[in-house]
C-alpha positions in Angstrom: 96.0 77.2 80.8 97.2 79.9 78.5 100.0 77.2 77.5 97.6 74.7 76.7 96.0 77.3 74.4 99.6 77.7 72.1 99.5 73.8 72.2 96.1 74.1 70.4 96.1 77.1 67.9 100.5 75.5 67.4 99.0 72.1 66.3 95.4 73.5 65.1 93.1 71.0 67.9 90.6 73.1 66.5 87.4 73.3 64.4 88.6 73.9 60.4 85.9 76.5 60.9 85.1 78.9 63.8 82.9 82.0 64.8 84.6 85.5 66.9 82.8 86.5 69.9 81.1 89.5 67.0 80.3 86.1 64.4 82.7 86.6 62.1 83.3 83.8 60.2 87.1 83.0 60.4 89.3 80.5 58.3 92.7 79.7 59.8 94.9 79.3 56.9 98.4 79.8 58.9 98.7 79.4 62.8 102.0 81.4 62.4 105.3 81.1 63.8 105.5 80.7 67.5 107.5 83.8 69.4 109.8 83.5 71.4 110.7 87.1 72.0 108.8 89.7 73.4 106.0 90.8 71.2 102.6 88.9 69.8 102.4 85.2 70.2 103.1 84.4 66.7 103.9 85.7 64.1 102.7 86.2 60.4 99.3 84.1 60.2 97.0 84.6 57.8 93.1 84.2 58.4 90.5 84.2 56.3 88.0 86.6 58.0 84.3 86.7 56.3 86.1 85.5 52.5 89.1 88.3 53.4 92.7 86.8 54.0 93.9 88.7 57.0 97.9 88.6 57.7 99.9 90.0 60.8 100.2 88.5 64.4 98.4 86.6 67.0 97.9 87.4 70.6 96.6 84.0 72.8 95.1 85.0 76.5 93.9 83.1 79.5 91.2 85.4 79.6 90.6 87.9 77.5 91.1 91.2 79.8 94.8 89.8 80.4 95.2 92.4 77.2 94.5 94.9 78.9 96.5 93.9 82.3 99.8 92.9 80.0 99.4 97.2 78.8 99.1 95.7 75.4 96.6 98.4 74.3 99.6 101.1 75.1 102.3 99.3 73.6 102.2 99.9 69.3 103.6 96.3 68.8 100.3 94.6 68.9 99.2 97.0 66.5 99.7 94.1 64.1 97.9 91.9 65.5 95.0 90.6 63.7 93.4 88.0 66.1 92.7 87.8 70.0 92.7 83.8 71.1 91.0 83.3 74.4 90.5 80.5 76.8 87.7 82.5 78.4 85.7 86.2 77.1 85.4 88.4 80.4 85.5 91.2 78.4 85.5 92.9 74.9 86.5 95.9 75.8 89.7 95.4 74.6 91.5 98.1 71.5 95.1 98.8 70.3 97.6 100.8 70.4 96.2 103.2 67.7 92.5 102.6 68.8 91.2 100.1 66.9 89.2 97.0 68.0 90.3 93.8 68.1 88.1 90.4 66.9 88.3 87.8 69.8 88.1 84.2 69.3 87.4 81.7 72.2 89.1 78.7 71.7 88.1 76.2 73.9 90.7 73.1 74.3 89.8 69.4 73.8 89.0 67.7 76.5 91.3 65.0 76.1 94.2 67.2 75.8 93.4 68.5 79.0 92.6 66.0 81.1 95.6 64.0 79.6 97.3 67.2 80.4 96.3 67.1 83.6 97.1 63.5 84.2 100.4 64.0 83.2 101.3 66.9 85.5 99.6 65.3 88.3 102.2 62.4 88.2 105.1 61.9 91.2 107.3 60.2 88.5 111.1 61.6 87.2 109.5 60.8 83.9 105.7 61.5 84.1 105.1 59.0 80.6 108.4 56.4 81.5 105.3 53.5 81.2 103.9 55.0 77.9 107.4 55.4 76.2 107.6 52.0 74.1 104.7 51.7 73.0 105.4 55.3 70.6 106.8 55.0 67.2 110.2 54.2 67.2 110.7 56.9 64.2 109.2 59.9 65.9 111.3 58.4 69.0 115.0 58.9 67.2 114.0 62.2 65.1 113.3 63.3 68.7 116.6 62.0 70.3 118.4 63.2 67.2 117.0 67.0 68.1 118.0 66.7 71.3 121.9 66.2 71.0 121.4 69.2 68.7 120.0 70.9 71.6 122.6 69.9 74.0 125.6 70.6 72.3 124.4 73.6 70.8 124.2 75.0 74.3 127.4 73.1 75.4 129.1 74.8 72.6 127.6 78.3 72.9 128.6 78.1 76.6 132.3 77.4 75.9 132.2 79.8 72.7 131.4 82.7 75.6 134.2 81.6 77.9 136.8 82.3 74.8 135.3 85.1 74.0 135.5 86.5 77.6 139.2 85.4 77.7 140.8 87.0 73.9 140.1 84.0 72.6 142.6 81.6 73.9 141.4 77.8 73.2 144.3 76.4 75.2 142.9 78.2 78.3 139.2 77.6 77.8 140.2 73.5 77.2 141.7 73.4 80.3 139.2 75.2 82.4 136.6 72.4 80.7 139.1 69.8 81.4 139.7 70.5 85.2 135.7 70.9 85.4 135.7 67.5 83.7 137.5 65.9 86.4 135.2 66.8 89.0 132.9 64.3 87.4 130.0 65.8 88.4 130.3 65.7 92.4 132.7 67.9 92.5 132.6 69.6 88.7 131.9 73.6 90.0 134.4 72.9 92.3 137.3 71.9 89.9 136.5 74.9 87.5 136.5 77.2 90.7 140.1 75.7 91.2 140.9 75.9 87.3 139.9 79.8 87.3 142.2 80.7 90.5 144.9 78.8 88.2 145.6 80.7 85.7 146.6 78.0 82.6 149.4 80.5 81.6 151.0 79.4 85.3 150.5 75.9 84.3 152.0 76.1 81.4 155.5 77.7 83.3 155.5 74.6 85.3 154.5 71.5 82.9 157.8 70.4 83.1 157.1 69.4 86.9 154.8 67.0 88.1 155.2 67.4 91.4 155.0 71.3 90.8 151.6 71.1 89.3 150.6 68.9 92.4 151.9 71.9 94.6 149.4 74.3 93.0 146.5 72.1 92.3 146.3 70.7 96.0 147.5 74.1 97.4 145.1 76.1 96.0 142.8 73.2 96.8 143.2 74.2 100.6 144.6 70.4 101.0 148.0 71.4 101.8 147.0 73.9 104.9 148.2 73.5 108.3 151.0 70.9 109.7 152.1 68.1 107.2 152.8 64.6 108.8 154.1 63.1 105.3 157.3 64.0 103.5 155.7 64.5 100.3 153.2 66.4 101.5 155.5 68.9 103.9 157.4 69.6 100.1 154.7 70.1 98.4 153.8 72.8 101.2 157.1 73.9 101.2 156.5 74.5 97.1 153.2 75.7 97.4 154.2 78.3 99.9 156.4 79.5 97.4 154.3 79.8 94.5 151.0 81.5 96.5 153.8 84.1 97.4 155.0 84.8 94.0 151.3 84.5 92.0 149.7 86.4 94.6 147.2 83.3 94.8 144.7 82.5 97.6 143.5 79.0 98.3 139.9 78.0 98.4 138.5 76.2 101.5 138.8 72.7 101.0 135.0 72.3 102.2 134.0 72.9 98.8 135.1 69.3 97.6 132.8 66.9 98.1 134.2 63.0 99.3 130.6 61.8 100.7 129.8 58.5 99.4 133.1 58.6 96.8 134.7 55.7 96.3 138.7 56.1 97.1 139.3 55.9 93.3 137.1 59.0 93.0 138.4 61.0 95.4 139.3 64.7 94.7 143.0 63.8 95.9 142.8 61.0 93.2 141.7 63.2 90.1 143.4 66.1 91.7 146.7 63.3 91.0 145.5 62.5 87.7 144.7 65.9 86.8 148.3 67.0 87.6 150.0 64.1 85.5 147.9 65.5 82.3 148.6 68.8 82.8 152.2 67.9 83.1 152.0 67.4 79.1 149.5 70.2 78.7 151.7 72.1 76.2 150.1 71.6 73.2 147.3 69.4 74.0 144.6 71.0 72.6 146.2 71.3 69.3 146.9 67.7 69.5 143.1 66.7 70.1 142.1 69.1 67.3 144.7 67.1 64.9 143.6 64.0 66.3 140.4 62.7 64.3 140.5 59.3 65.4 138.6 58.0 69.0 141.8 55.3 69.5 144.4 57.9 69.1 142.6 60.4 71.2 142.2 58.6 74.6 146.0 57.5 75.2 146.6 61.4 75.0 144.1 61.0 78.4 144.8 58.1 79.9 147.5 58.4 82.6 148.9 56.9 85.9 149.6 59.2 89.2 153.1 60.0 90.8 154.3 57.4 93.4 153.1 59.3 96.2 149.5 58.8 94.6 149.7 55.1 94.2 150.2 54.5 97.6 147.6 56.9 99.3 144.2 57.8 99.0 145.0 61.2 100.7 147.9 62.7 102.6 146.7 61.1 105.6 145.6 57.8 104.7 148.1 55.1 102.8 146.3 52.6 99.9 147.5 49.1 99.3 149.6 49.5 95.6 147.7 50.7 93.0 148.4 52.0 89.3 145.5 54.6 89.8 145.3 54.5 86.5 141.8 56.8 85.2 139.3 54.2 84.6 138.3 53.2 80.9 134.4 54.4 81.4 135.8 57.7 83.0 138.1 58.1 80.2 134.6 57.8 77.5 133.0 60.5 80.0 136.0 62.9 79.5 135.8 62.5 75.9 131.9 62.6 75.8 132.1 65.5 78.2 135.4 67.6 77.2 136.4 66.3 73.9 133.4 66.6 72.2 131.9 69.9 72.8 135.0 72.1 72.6 136.2 70.5 69.2 132.2 71.1 68.1 132.5 74.7 69.4 135.8 75.3 67.8 134.8 74.3 64.3 131.5 75.9 64.8 133.0 78.8 65.7 135.9 78.7 62.3 132.8 77.9 60.3 134.0 74.2 59.6 131.0 72.6 59.2 132.0 69.2 58.2 134.2 68.9 61.2 131.7 69.8 63.5 130.1 66.7 62.4 132.4 64.8 62.8 133.0 65.5 66.1 129.3 64.9 66.5 129.6 61.7 64.7 132.4 60.7 67.7 129.5 60.4 70.4 128.2 57.3 67.5 131.8 55.6 68.4 131.4 56.3 72.3 130.1 53.7 74.4 126.6 54.9 76.4 126.9 56.2 79.9 125.9 54.2 82.3 124.0 56.7 85.2 121.0 57.1 86.9 119.3 58.9 84.1 120.5 56.0 81.4 118.8 53.3 83.5 115.7 54.9 84.2 114.7 55.1 80.7 115.9 50.9 80.0 113.6 50.7 83.2 111.1 51.6 80.9 112.2 50.0 77.6 114.4 53.2 75.7 118.0 51.6 75.6 120.9 53.4 74.4 123.3 52.2 71.7 125.8 54.6 72.1 126.6 58.0 73.6 124.7 59.6 71.4 121.4 58.0 73.0 122.7 58.7 76.9 123.4 62.7 76.0 120.1 62.9 74.1 118.2 61.1 77.1 119.9 63.1 79.7 119.0 66.5 77.8 115.4 65.0 77.8 115.1 64.1 81.1 116.9 67.6 82.6 115.6 70.3 80.5 111.9 68.6 79.8 111.0 65.8 82.4 112.6 67.9 85.6 110.9 71.3 84.1 107.6 69.2 83.5 107.4 70.8 79.8 105.3 68.0 78.3 103.7 71.0 76.3 107.1 71.6 74.7 108.8 67.7 74.4 107.4 65.6 71.5 106.3 62.7 73.2 104.3 64.9 75.0 102.8 66.5 72.6 102.0 63.7 70.6 100.6 61.4 74.1 98.5 64.8 74.3 96.6 64.3 71.3 95.8 60.6 71.9 92.5 59.3 73.8 93.0 59.3 77.5 96.3 57.9 78.8 
């Protein structure tokens, strides 16, 4: 109820002139700025009450008694409130911390808004409004996708900046961690990130001239070399890992954190780890090369690699396979660009206050093909297609941050639909 009150107030879905519970005629000149922090709900509003203009803050509650329940009468921060907007007036015994009484306005939620909201909330669909999307103005959808992508990149870049700040601003190490995480390709992303955090990048750098040593470090730390090994190659890796684990005081993870269920052989953690090892073996200065390379066709070859000979004939240490180059597929390379290169270069340039280069990182998404996953396929069934990774990333943000969390009141699509007639 209170969320709907916020929505109705913010978008002025009320009569031009109203009357308070005490009979004061009011006209809302400015609803104020929505406050997402502690304190009154809307700041710097302007209300004309009996021909006198008041400037101050607005507090909204489902019912008037919530003022006392929330202890606002003991908090001087609420002395600036000039109007208490409520859904139901169950008491008029509310005062500010300074003892002043507060004008109360009982705000009725339009029936169409309430009915549309309840309808959207009741739908048992991943995206409640999916059948209605094709009928929305294309310009509104385009504008909303721009904002969604900005939200997604801002969130990702802030997480990267925080990670960098916690690690003495070592961008190479941060790039290593992000790269490893994204080699999990969703299913094993957390496990690959944990793996990276148990092997400091400075250790990887010491062994970047040897793919075999890096494989020993990765497979050993993942727990894949525990116990007796039947293959000569895995026995050699185990010997190397035992030496490294003693030298660097490493403790392996449990192999159970890596998931294999319903994973294609080319996407098994073993194959991905072997591909990652090859990239890490030439990782010295890799982040600098990424920053210096501003053209996508020149970036992709930095990550386009095969695997060592053993992994061309094996899917696991125990499972032989027909000879295959086991190269990283083109779709996977594009995902690495989308989830690794774009966010970290955007974050780096943002931190360095180089807006032009940050915008270039953003524009890179427009030159990449859209992702094909259950989210983009679902929106396609609803008539919303993607022209590039710019669009697919925006739709992923929409699904995860708005649809999944039922945040229709904060979504521009939901806001538009709520103001229509019956859905």
